[in-house]
C-alpha positions, -999 to +999 in steps of 0.1 A: +734+345+668+719+311+661+688+304+640+669+271+643+643+256+619+625+224+627+610+200+601+597+165+598+565+167+617+533+152+605+505+127+611+514+091+621+495+062+635+502+049+670+533+027+670+548+045+641+579+066+638+589+101+628+623+118+626+624+155+634+652+177+621+666+208+636+685+228+610+709+253+627+728+283+613+753+306+630+790+302+634+789+297+671+764+268+670+792+242+675+795+254+711+758+250+718+738+220+731+704+212+716+672+205+734+637+194+723+606+205+741+569+200+732+537+216+740+503+200+737+470+220+735+460+233+769+492+220+785+525+235+797+556+231+776+576+201+786+611+188+782+617+159+758+654+154+753+688+172+753+723+167+740+754+186+748+777+205+725+800+176+719+773+150+714+787+130+742+760+136+768+723+130+763+693+133+787+657+122+782+624+127+799+611+095+815+581+096+792+602+092+761+632+072+773+638+041+753+616+054+724+633+087+713+669+092+703+685+127+701+714+137+680+726+172+673+706+173+642+677+149+647+651+136+671+642+101+662+608+091+676+598+055+676+568+036+691+548+069+691+517+072+713+487+095+710+500+113+741+531+123+721+509+147+700+522+182+704+541+210+687+578+201+690+604+228+694+642+226+692+663+250+711+700+258+716+718+264+749+754+273+756+772+240+762+743+220+776+708+231+787+694+199+801+657+201+810+656+238+820+640+259+793+655+291+808+690+279+798+681+279+762+688+311+743+674+303+709+642+286+698+628+274+665+592+280+654+580+244+661+567+215+640+534+197+646+534+160+655+500+143+656+497+106+666+464+089+659+451+060+679 
């Protein structure tokens, strides 16, 4: 069993930065990859970034590539835009989940990110 808790969300101006944390517990977590997804009001959940269990492979959505950096603990978000406003969720998948939410077995409760223009 893996438990995930996100933190670090908040209100930031466009062009600013935030760092989200994904605190994980569970003795099998070392074998899980981590993914971040987000959901804006009235929109479908979308993939943001993923990293594999070893930290050696990362994958980003085109919309955040070059601005966001994922590690197994953090999602560093730079050059934020109003369209990045959403609830952000971290999730855990065996080995590596990539962009497919169905591969993720465990999810956190989410943290709100709001970017003002």
